[in-house]
C-alpha positions in Angstrom: -48.4 -87.1 26.7 -48.7 -86.9 30.5 -49.8 -90.2 32.0 -51.6 -90.3 35.4 -49.8 -93.4 36.5 -47.1 -95.8 35.6 -49.9 -98.3 34.8 -51.3 -96.1 32.1 -47.8 -95.6 30.7 -47.1 -99.4 30.8 -50.4 -100.4 29.1 -49.8 -97.9 26.3 -46.3 -99.1 25.6 -46.9 -102.9 25.6 -49.8 -102.3 23.2 -48.1 -99.8 20.9 -44.6 -101.4 20.8 -45.4 -105.1 21.4 -43.0 -106.5 18.7 -40.2 -104.1 19.5 -37.1 -105.3 21.4 -37.7 -104.0 24.9 -34.4 -104.9 26.6 -31.5 -107.3 26.6 -28.5 -108.3 28.7 -25.4 -107.8 26.7 -24.3 -111.1 25.2 -27.5 -112.7 26.4 -31.3 -112.8 26.1 -33.4 -110.2 24.2 -37.1 -109.8 25.1 -39.8 -107.9 23.2 -42.4 -105.7 24.9 -45.0 -108.6 24.5 -42.6 -111.0 26.3 -41.9 -108.4 28.9 -45.6 -108.1 29.6 -45.9 -111.8 29.9 -43.2 -111.8 32.6 -44.9 -109.0 34.4 -48.2 -110.9 34.5 -46.5 -114.0 35.8 -44.8 -112.0 38.6 -48.0 -110.2 39.6 -49.7 -113.7 40.0 -46.7 -114.7 42.2 -47.2 -111.6 44.4 -50.9 -112.1 44.8 -50.6 -115.8 45.6 -48.2 -114.9 48.4 -50.7 -112.6 50.0 -49.3 -109.3 48.7 -51.8 -106.5 48.1 -51.7 -102.9 46.8 -49.8 -100.7 49.2 -47.4 -103.5 50.3 -43.7 -102.8 49.9 -41.4 -105.0 47.7 -37.7 -104.7 48.1 -35.6 -105.1 44.9 -31.9 -106.0 45.4 -30.4 -106.9 42.0 -27.8 -106.0 39.5 -29.0 -104.6 36.1 -31.0 -107.0 33.9 -34.3 -107.1 32.0 -36.0 -108.7 35.0 -35.1 -105.7 37.2 -37.5 -103.6 35.1 -40.1 -106.5 35.1 -40.1 -106.5 38.9 -40.4 -102.7 39.0 -43.5 -102.6 36.7 -45.1 -105.7 38.3 -45.1 -103.9 41.6 -46.0 -100.4 40.6 -48.8 -101.2 38.1 -50.4 -103.3 40.8 -50.5 -100.4 43.3 -47.7 -101.9 45.3 -44.6 -100.0 46.3 -41.2 -101.0 44.9 -38.1 -100.4 47.1 -34.9 -100.5 45.0 -31.8 -101.1 47.1 -28.4 -100.0 45.9 -26.0 -103.0 45.4 -23.2 -101.0 47.2 -25.0 -101.1 50.6 -23.5 -103.3 53.2 -25.3 -106.4 54.6 -26.1 -104.5 57.7 -27.6 -101.6 55.7 -29.6 -103.9 53.5 -31.2 -105.6 56.5 -32.0 -102.2 58.1 -33.5 -100.8 54.9 -35.7 -103.9 54.3 -36.9 -103.6 57.9 -37.4 -99.8 57.8 -39.3 -100.0 54.6 -41.6 -102.7 56.0 -41.1 -104.8 52.8 -43.1 -108.0 52.7 -41.3 -109.4 49.7 -37.8 -109.4 48.2 -36.6 -109.9 44.6 -32.9 -110.5 44.5 -30.1 -111.6 42.3 -28.1 -114.6 43.4 -25.0 -112.8 44.4 -26.7 -109.9 46.3 -29.1 -112.2 48.0 -26.3 -113.4 50.3 -26.2 -109.9 51.8 -29.6 -110.5 53.4 -29.6 -112.1 56.8 -31.6 -115.3 57.5 -33.6 -113.5 60.2 -34.8 -110.9 57.7 -35.6 -113.6 55.1 -37.7 -115.6 57.6 -40.0 -112.6 58.1 -40.8 -112.1 54.5 -43.9 -113.4 52.7 -42.0 -114.0 49.5 -38.4 -114.2 48.1 -38.0 -114.3 44.3 -34.8 -114.8 42.2 -34.5 -111.9 39.7 -32.6 -114.0 37.2 -35.5 -116.3 36.4 -38.4 -115.1 38.6 -38.3 -118.4 40.4 -39.7 -118.5 44.0 -37.0 -119.1 46.6 -39.3 -119.0 49.6 -42.9 -118.3 50.4 -44.5 -118.2 53.9 -48.0 -117.0 53.0 -50.6 -118.7 50.7 -53.5 -116.4 51.2 -54.6 -114.4 48.2 -53.8 -110.7 48.1 -55.9 -108.0 46.4 -54.9 -105.5 43.8 -56.3 -102.1 42.9 -55.1 -99.8 40.1 -52.9 -96.9 41.3 -53.8 -93.3 41.0 -51.6 -90.3 40.3 -51.2 -89.5 44.0 -50.3 -93.0 45.1 -46.9 -93.9 46.3 -44.9 -95.8 43.6 -41.4 -96.1 44.9 -39.2 -95.6 48.0 -35.6 -95.0 47.1 -33.0 -94.9 49.9 -30.3 -92.4 49.0 -26.6 -93.2 49.5 -25.8 -89.6 50.5 -22.3 -88.0 50.8 -23.1 -86.4 54.2 -25.6 -88.5 56.1 -27.4 -91.9 56.6 -29.7 -93.1 53.9 -33.2 -91.6 53.8 -36.2 -93.1 52.0 -37.3 -90.8 49.2 -41.0 -91.3 48.4 -41.9 -90.7 44.8 -45.5 -90.9 43.6 -46.8 -92.0 40.2 -47.4 -88.3 39.4 -43.8 -87.4 40.3 -42.4 -90.0 37.9 -44.9 -89.5 35.1 -44.6 -85.7 35.1 -40.8 -86.1 35.1 -40.9 -88.3 32.0 -43.1 -85.7 30.2 -40.7 -82.9 31.1 -37.6 -84.8 29.9 -39.3 -85.9 26.7 -39.8 -82.2 25.8 -36.1 -81.5 26.3 -34.8 -84.6 24.5 -37.1 -86.7 22.3 -36.7 -90.5 22.3 -37.8 -92.7 19.4 -38.7 -96.4 19.1 -35.5 -97.1 17.1 -33.3 -95.7 19.8 -30.9 -98.0 21.6 -29.9 -97.2 25.2 -26.7 -98.7 26.7 -27.3 -98.9 30.5 -24.2 -98.7 32.6 -25.3 -97.2 35.9 -27.2 -98.9 38.7 -30.9 -99.0 38.1 -31.5 -98.6 41.8 -30.5 -95.0 41.4 -33.2 -92.6 40.3 -31.0 -91.1 37.5 -30.7 -94.4 35.6 -34.2 -95.7 36.6 -36.2 -92.7 35.5 -34.1 -91.6 32.4 -32.5 -94.9 31.5 -35.3 -97.3 32.1 -38.7 -95.6 32.3 -38.1 -93.1 29.6 -37.1 -95.6 26.8 -40.0 -97.9 27.9 -42.4 -95.0 27.5 -41.3 -94.4 23.9 -40.8 -98.1 22.8 -37.0 -97.9 22.6 -34.6 -100.7 23.5 -32.2 -100.9 26.4 -29.1 -103.1 26.6 -27.9 -103.8 30.1 -24.3 -104.4 31.0 -23.6 -106.8 33.9 -20.0 -105.7 34.4 -18.4 -102.6 35.9 -18.2 -99.9 33.2 -14.4 -99.6 33.0 -12.9 -98.3 29.8 -11.5 -101.7 28.9 -15.0 -103.2 29.2 -17.0 -100.4 27.7 -15.1 -99.7 24.5 -15.6 -103.1 22.8 -19.3 -103.2 24.1 -20.0 -99.7 22.6 -18.5 -100.7 19.2 -20.7 -103.8 19.2 -24.0 -102.3 20.6 -23.6 -98.9 18.8 -25.9 -97.1 21.2 -27.8 -93.9 20.2 -28.3 -92.8 23.9 -26.2 -93.3 27.0 -26.3 -91.9 30.5 -23.1 -91.5 32.5 -21.4 -90.0 35.5 -18.4 -87.6 35.0 -15.9 -90.2 36.2 -16.4 -92.5 33.3 -15.8 -90.0 30.5 -13.0 -88.3 32.6 -11.2 -91.6 32.7 -11.6 -92.2 29.0 -10.2 -88.7 28.4 -7.3 -89.1 30.8 -6.3 -92.6 29.7 -7.1 -92.6 26.0 -7.3 -89.0 24.7 -5.0 -86.7 26.6 -1.9 -88.9 26.0 -2.4 -88.3 22.2 -1.9 -84.6 22.8 1.3 -85.0 24.7 2.9 -87.8 22.7 5.7 -85.5 21.4 7.1 -82.0 22.0 5.8 -81.0 18.6 2.3 -82.2 19.2 2.4 -80.6 22.7 3.4 -77.3 21.2 0.5 -77.4 18.7 -1.9 -78.4 21.5 -0.7 -75.4 23.5 -2.0 -73.0 20.9 -5.7 -72.1 20.6 -6.1 -73.1 17.0 -4.1 -76.2 17.5 -6.1 -77.4 20.5 -9.4 -76.9 18.6 -8.0 -78.8 15.6 -6.7 -81.7 17.6 -10.0 -81.8 19.7 -12.0 -82.0 16.5 -9.9 -84.9 15.1 -10.1 -86.7 18.5 -13.8 -86.1 18.6 -14.3 -88.0 15.3 -12.3 -90.9 16.7 -14.4 -90.8 19.9 -17.6 -91.0 17.9 -16.3 -94.2 16.3 -15.3 -95.6 19.7 -18.9 -95.1 20.8 -20.1 -97.0 17.8 -20.8 -94.1 15.5 -24.5 -93.6 16.3 -24.5 -91.8 19.6 -26.7 -88.7 19.5 -27.2 -88.1 23.2 -24.5 -88.7 25.9 -26.0 -87.5 29.2 -23.8 -86.6 32.1 -25.1 -86.1 35.6 -24.6 -86.9 39.3 -21.5 -84.7 39.9 -19.6 -81.8 38.4 -17.7 -82.5 35.2 -14.0 -81.5 34.9 -14.0 -78.3 32.8 -11.0 -79.5 30.7 -13.0 -82.6 29.8 -16.1 -80.6 29.0 -14.1 -78.1 26.8 -12.7 -81.1 24.9 -16.2 -82.6 24.4 -17.5 -79.2 23.3 -14.7 -78.5 20.8 -14.8 -82.1 19.6 -18.5 -81.6 18.7 -19.3 -84.7 20.7 -23.1 -84.9 21.5 -22.9 -84.6 25.3 -25.4 -83.0 27.5 -25.3 -81.9 31.2 -28.2 -82.3 33.7 -28.8 -81.4 37.3 -31.2 -82.9 39.8 -31.6 -85.0 42.9 -33.4 -88.3 43.9 -36.0 -86.1 45.6 -36.9 -84.4 42.3 -37.3 -87.6 40.2 -34.5 -86.5 39.4 -34.0 -83.8 36.7 -34.4 -80.0 37.6 -32.3 -78.4 34.9 -30.7 -79.7 31.8 -29.8 -79.3 28.1 -29.7 -81.3 24.9 -26.5 -81.4 22.9 -27.5 -78.3 20.9 -27.9 -76.2 24.0 -24.7 -76.8 26.0 -22.7 -74.0 27.7 -19.4 -74.6 29.4 -19.8 -75.6 33.1 -23.6 -74.9 33.1 -26.3 -77.5 33.8 -28.6 -75.5 31.5 -32.0 -73.9 32.1 -34.8 -75.3 34.2 -36.7 -78.0 32.4 -40.3 -77.2 31.5 -42.7 -77.6 34.5 -40.1 -76.8 37.2 -39.9 -73.5 39.0 -36.8 -72.4 41.0 -35.5 -69.5 42.9 -32.4 -68.6 45.0 -32.8 -68.2 48.7 -30.4 -66.4 51.1 -28.6 -64.8 48.2 -25.1 -63.5 48.7 -25.4 -59.8 47.7 -21.8 -59.7 46.4 -21.6 -63.0 44.4 -25.3 -63.4 43.6 -25.2 -67.0 44.7 -27.9 -68.6 46.8 -29.5 -71.9 47.7 -31.6 -73.4 44.9 -35.1 -74.1 46.0 -37.6 -75.7 43.6 -41.3 -76.5 43.0 -42.9 -78.8 40.5 -44.9 -82.0 40.1 -41.6 -84.0 40.1 -40.8 -83.0 43.7 -41.0 -85.9 46.2 -43.9 -86.6 48.6 -41.3 -86.6 51.5 -39.0 -89.0 53.4 -40.5 -92.3 54.5 -41.3 -92.3 58.2 -39.1 -89.3 58.7 -41.3 -86.2 59.2 -38.4 -84.2 60.7 -36.2 -84.6 57.7 -39.1 -83.9 55.4 -39.9 -80.6 57.2 -36.3 -79.6 57.1 -36.2 -80.1 53.3 -39.0 -77.6 52.5 -39.3 -73.9 53.0 -42.2 -72.4 55.0 -44.0 -71.7 51.7 -43.5 -75.2 50.4 -40.5 -75.1 48.1 -38.0 -78.0 48.1 -34.6 -77.1 49.4 -31.9 -78.7 47.3 -29.1 -77.5 49.7 -27.1 -76.8 46.6 -25.7 -73.3 45.9 -26.0 -71.8 42.5 -26.5 -68.8 40.3 -28.5 -68.1 37.1 -27.1 -66.1 34.2 -29.2 -63.6 32.2 -30.5 -66.4 29.9 -31.7 -68.5 32.8 -28.8 -71.0 32.6 -28.0 -72.5 36.0 -24.4 -72.8 37.4 -23.9 -75.0 40.4 -21.3 -73.7 42.9 -21.3 -76.5 45.4 -23.2 -78.1 48.3 -24.3 -75.8 51.1 -23.0 -78.3 53.7 -19.6 -78.4 52.0 -19.0 -74.7 51.8 -16.1 -73.3 53.8 -16.1 -69.8 55.2 -12.8 -68.1 54.4 -10.8 -66.0 56.8 -12.5 -62.7 55.7 -16.0 -64.2 55.2 -15.4 -65.5 51.6 -17.5 -68.5 50.4 -15.0 -71.2 49.4 -16.4 -74.2 47.4 -14.3 -77.3 47.8 -15.7 -78.7 44.5 -14.2 -75.9 42.5 -10.7 -76.4 44.0 -11.1 -80.2 43.5 -11.9 -79.6 39.8 -8.5 -77.9 39.4 -6.7 -80.6 41.4 -8.3 -83.4 39.3 -7.1 -81.8 36.1 -3.6 -82.7 37.0 -2.6 -85.7 34.9 -1.3 -87.8 37.9 -4.4 -87.3 40.1 -7.3 -89.8 40.1 -9.5 -87.9 42.6 -9.4 -85.5 45.5 -11.2 -83.9 48.4 -10.6 -80.5 50.0 -11.3 -79.9 53.6 -10.6 -77.3 56.3 -8.1 -78.4 58.9 -7.1 -75.9 61.7 -8.1 -72.9 59.6 -6.2 -74.1 56.5 -7.3 -75.9 53.3 -5.9 -79.4 53.0 -6.2 -81.5 49.8 -6.6 -85.3 50.2 -5.5 -86.8 46.9 -5.5 -90.2 45.3 -2.6 -90.3 42.9 -2.3 -92.5 39.8 0.3 -94.8 41.2 -0.2 -97.2 38.3 1.1 -94.6 35.9 4.0 -93.8 38.2 4.9 -97.5 38.5 5.0 -97.9 34.7 7.1 -94.8 34.4 9.6 -95.7 37.1 9.6 -99.4 36.6 8.1 -100.2 40.0 11.1 -98.7 41.8 9.5 -98.1 45.2 12.0 -95.5 46.6 11.9 -93.6 43.3 8.1 -93.5 43.3 7.9 -92.3 46.9 10.4 -89.6 46.1 8.4 -88.5 43.1 5.2 -88.4 45.0 6.6 -86.0 47.5 7.8 -83.7 44.6 4.4 -84.0 42.9 2.7 -82.9 46.1 4.8 -79.7 46.1 4.2 -79.2 42.4 0.5 -79.7 42.9 0.2 -77.0 45.5 1.9 -74.6 43.2 -0.2 -75.7 40.2 -3.5 -75.4 42.1 -2.7 -72.1 43.9 -1.8 -70.5 40.5 -5.3 -71.2 39.3 -7.6 -70.4 42.3 -8.4 -67.3 44.3 -6.1 -66.2 47.0 -8.5 -67.3 49.7 -9.0 -70.7 48.1 -5.3 -71.7 48.1 -4.4 -75.1 49.6 -1.7 -75.3 52.2 -1.0 -79.1 52.3 -1.5 -82.2 50.2 -2.2 -85.6 51.9 -2.2 -88.8 49.9 -5.0 -91.3 50.0 -3.5 -94.5 48.7 -6.6 -96.7 49.0 -8.9 -94.4 47.0 -12.1 -92.8 48.2 -15.3 -94.5 49.2 -18.1 -93.3 46.9 -21.8 -93.3 46.2 -23.2 -95.1 43.1 -23.0 -91.8 41.2 -19.3 -91.7 42.1 -19.5 -88.8 44.6 -17.1 -89.1 47.5 -18.7 -89.8 50.8 -17.4 -86.7 52.4 -18.7 -87.5 55.9 -16.1 -90.3 56.1 -13.2 -87.8 55.7 -14.6 -84.8 57.6 -12.4 -85.1 60.7 -12.2 -81.3 60.9 -10.0 -79.9 63.7 -10.6 -76.6 65.4 -8.6 -73.5 64.5 -5.8 -72.9 67.0 -6.5 -70.3 69.7 -4.6 -67.1 69.4 
């Protein structure tokens, strides 16, 4: 069913699934759909009594918990506009976004509330604690007015934490979100007895749309985790919760693969020899896949991966292990999904075909490679950027298609393969298109590499690498001189390793170490603009 607004969706779910468990905090409270609706009603009364009306903006700065969703629905079903703010933003950024969005109210968790300046708080009509919906401060006692939202009304402004620029406020309408939920439901059905384990920030569209709104639409249950999803935290939680559906970013499953799975295949010379054969690799992957299913609690039927490119070695393992993973591609501006698969449709390194209701084409196609910029059209495409008409105009073609600024190619069956960001592409010495993401994928497959970034420096390709020094410290008993010596050797080995696997024009010339680790967005993409100190090529 396609709903016209989130209000319609909400009213249907609380009536149809009132006794189902709606959400819970792991190790804490569980609330039914009926109890959820009672909290929503309470919060709407608080909004109206503080002078808030339909169209007013409400900032939401909180870690994941059931009341995050309560705040989201209380605002949107009343015709107000929710403004989720990423917990990773600095205090200065939080202040700027609250001010830029013209928010009149703030709902915040205790820890994140400290990021907001007293000056900003003093100008708000209302501040509410997310943990118990208690009022912290209120400066207006006049009654507000509420009208029911329509399909075209603005529902949410999401400020992106981009890899290349300052945050922009993406405006999504009720129609954008409701059409997206319908599209995704066709691709992958959700049922009332499904249990979602939520491990990504709800303030990101990926988790909000597919990990919060989608299960709510179908009467499923969501378990929220209030800790960072490290392997040591996740593994016991998954065994206890036994989720049927999870959404993840590549980094999480890549870390599990590198730390828990790959070492099993290199534990002895004999096992390594078996693993080096085609039949042996497939056999060991299948055995490890059965163990991985148990690790996830034994009920997982959909493990969605999005937000960045998945390491091809890890994907090959998941495929041969018959683990029910699925890849998706999209952006905040598209609510978010554009293309995707369910576990029965996966193809190595493809994001799958376009989801039903989305149109796409390639612009400025390279006649040799067939690659071009992906531009899309559909009811899920944003209204524009809030108070930024220049950025909005730049994001659409003259005939009204949204420019993803991603480069890709379709195969004969309509499966989409993402090559990289248009802004990241490097022009080779003879005009070749070099995609740093593809080189980084090879670098990251090295067992002693945590993460990497490839950039152009004086006409050469340089890899900035964060090595796994913890592994080296264990191996060489914290002997500092020995570790530094090994790092220098690993750099040389890495150059040879990478250059043997990439095209001639994509070979790296140098490896620099980044000991501190990269600063990343909530979906674990490196903020490239922080490392783009590109130098000019030397004059001949």
